[in-house]
C-alpha positions in Angstrom: 0.0 0.0 0.0 1.4 3.5 -1.0 0.4 6.4 0.9 0.6 9.7 -0.9 2.0 12.8 0.8 0.1 16.0 1.2 2.7 17.6 -1.2 1.8 14.8 -3.9 -1.8 15.4 -3.5 -1.4 19.3 -3.9 0.8 18.8 -6.9 -1.7 16.4 -8.5 -4.5 18.9 -7.9 -2.5 21.7 -9.2 -2.2 19.8 -12.5 -5.9 19.5 -12.9 -7.3 23.0 -11.6 -7.3 26.4 -12.5 -4.9 28.8 -10.5 -5.1 32.6 -10.7 -2.9 35.2 -9.5 -3.9 37.6 -6.6 -4.2 40.4 -9.2 -6.4 38.4 -11.2 -8.6 37.6 -8.3 -8.7 41.3 -7.3 -9.8 42.2 -10.8 -12.6 39.7 -10.6 -13.5 40.8 -7.1 -13.6 44.5 -8.0 -15.9 43.7 -10.9 -18.1 41.6 -8.6 -17.5 38.6 -11.1 -16.7 36.0 -8.3 -17.3 34.5 -4.9 -14.3 35.1 -3.0 -14.2 32.3 -0.4 -11.8 32.0 2.4 -11.4 28.4 3.6 -9.0 29.0 6.5 -10.0 28.1 10.0 -11.6 30.6 12.2 -8.6 30.9 14.4 -6.5 32.0 11.3 -9.1 34.8 10.6 -9.0 36.0 14.2 -5.1 36.1 14.2 -4.4 37.6 10.9 -7.7 39.3 9.8 -10.0 38.6 6.8 -10.2 39.9 3.2 -12.8 42.5 2.6 -15.8 41.3 0.6 -14.8 37.6 1.2 -17.0 34.9 2.5 -15.7 32.5 5.0 -16.5 28.7 4.9 -13.7 26.6 6.8 -12.3 23.9 4.7 -13.8 21.1 6.9 -17.5 22.5 6.1 -16.9 23.5 2.5 -18.5 20.6 0.7 -21.6 20.9 3.0 -21.8 24.6 2.8 -21.2 25.4 -0.8 -24.1 23.0 -2.2 -26.7 25.3 -3.9 -29.4 24.1 -1.6 -27.5 24.7 1.7 -28.6 27.3 4.2 -25.2 29.1 3.8 -25.5 29.7 0.2 -29.1 30.9 0.6 -28.6 32.9 3.6 -25.3 34.6 2.2 -26.9 35.1 -1.4 -23.9 33.4 -2.8 -24.3 33.4 -6.6 -23.1 30.2 -7.8 -23.2 31.3 -11.4 -20.2 33.5 -10.8 -16.7 32.2 -10.5 -15.9 30.4 -7.2 -12.5 31.7 -6.1 -11.0 29.9 -3.1 -8.1 30.9 -1.0 -6.4 29.5 2.3 -3.3 30.7 3.9 -0.6 29.6 1.2 -2.6 27.7 -1.4 -2.3 24.1 -0.7 -5.7 23.5 1.0 -7.5 25.7 -1.7 -6.0 23.6 -4.4 -7.3 20.5 -2.9 -10.7 22.1 -2.2 -10.9 23.3 -5.9 -10.4 19.7 -7.0 -13.0 18.6 -4.7 -15.6 21.3 -6.0 -14.9 20.1 -9.5 -15.7 16.6 -8.5 -18.9 18.0 -7.0 -19.9 19.4 -10.6 -18.8 23.0 -10.2 -17.2 24.4 -13.5 -16.2 28.0 -12.8 -13.9 27.4 -9.9 -10.2 28.4 -9.1 -7.8 29.3 -6.5 -5.6 31.9 -5.7 -1.7 31.2 -6.0 -0.1 32.1 -2.7 -3.2 32.4 -0.8 -3.9 35.0 1.9 -0.1 35.6 2.3 0.2 36.9 -1.3 -3.3 38.6 -1.4 -2.5 40.8 1.6 0.5 42.2 -0.5 -1.4 42.5 -3.7 -3.9 45.3 -3.0 -6.7 43.3 -1.2 -7.9 45.2 1.9 -7.5 43.3 5.1 -9.9 43.7 8.0 -8.7 43.0 11.5 
């Protein structure tokens, strides 16, 4: 039995998914053409702040919360016809999450290269 490392899983995911730069994500966000979803854990948001105009769905609840019939989507008026752009701290979790959303049937889904760390240096407003 061969167990894949998390690095291998992320590398496999990156070969199958769409990765966008922080500047591309900022442009989509400014044009209101995407749902910017932060999948970091709540404690990370509390420590480092959150990105303005982003939604928060922790990685562990993503598949349950992003479904069109979920209360989260309906209560937050998420427009799932827009591109879903995920980010985490550095890009690993979001790469794996995008692969999962593709498996669920989502077509317009991507993640931000470098995650929150690169976004906070690329013009995104961080709210503490």
